[in-house]
N, C-alpha and C positions, 0 to 999 in steps of 0.2 A: 917462290914466295909463299909463305904459309897462309896468309889471309886473302890471297888473290882468288876470286871466284873462278876464273878460267883455269888457274892452276889446280884448283880443287876438282874441276870437271876432268882435267887431264889425268889426275891421280885416281879418278873414280870415286871420290868422296861425295860428289854431287851428281845427280842424274842429268843426262842430256839425251836428246833424240839425235843420235849420230847419223851423219850423211856420208862420212868418209873418215878413214883413219889409216895412217901409216906410221913409220917410226918417228917422223918429225912434225907432222901436221895432223890436226884434228879439225873436222868440219861438222857442225851441228846446226839444227834449226833454232832460230832465235825465239826466245820465250815471249817476246813482245814484237811480233812481226809488223812491219809497215806495208807489206805486200803479201799476196797469196803465197809466194815462195820467198823466204828470207833466211839465208844461211849465213853463218859466221865461220870463217876460216881462221884458225889460230896456229901459231907455232907452238909446239909442246914446250919448248924452252921459253922461260919467261923473258920478255922484252917489254918494257913499259909502254913504248909507243914508237911510231915510225921515226920520230925525232931522235930516238935513242939508238937507231940503227947506224951501222957503219959498214965498211967493206966486208966484215966478217959475216954479215947478214945477207949478202947478195944472193947466195944460193937459195936460202929459205924464202926470201921475197919472190924470187923467180919461180920457185916451186908453187907458192901460193897463187901467184898470178896466172900461171899456166893451168892450175887445177880449177880455177874459177869457171872458165867456159865449159870445161868438161862436166862439172857438177850442174851448171846451169842447164845444159842440154839434157842431162839425166833427170832433171826435175821439170822438164817440159818447157823450158824457156828458149825454144828454137827461134822465136821472133825477136829476141833481144833481151838484155838484162842490164842492170846497173851494178857497178862496184863502187864502194866507198870505204875510205879509211879516215876515220875521225882521229885527229892528232892533238893531244893536249886539251885541257879544260876549255880554253877559248875556241877550240876546233870541234867541240861537241863530244869529246871522248868522255864516257862515263865509267867504263871499266879500263883500268890502266894495265892492260896486257894487250899488246898489238893484236888487232883483229881486222879482217877484211870482210865487209858486208857484201853479199851477192843477193840481189833481190830483183823481182819482176813478176810478171804474170797478172796484169790487170790494170785497171784505171786507178787503183789505190796508190800507185807509185808517186810520191811527191815530186813535183817538177822543181828543178833548181835553176 
């Protein structure tokens, strides 16, 4: 997607503070963190949201979910962390490229 901000980050057109990258997934620090550690994990291939996933996305979703605890540990979240996927406008999604939030590390984590 030409105008997708996360696709631009994947293509290197916009800067990010990378936390992880492989051939299918990119993880970077959120520019508007809600906790001391706040990472975003995205598939490099554009998918609008979790609602747009099907069986062909099973492997990438599993890869992202398994990567989340590893990155949390690497960023000092040994005592726990939260994951969140906002889906659709009514679900709080602001950037329409599937992304998994991983955050924690203090009292600033909003309670749900």
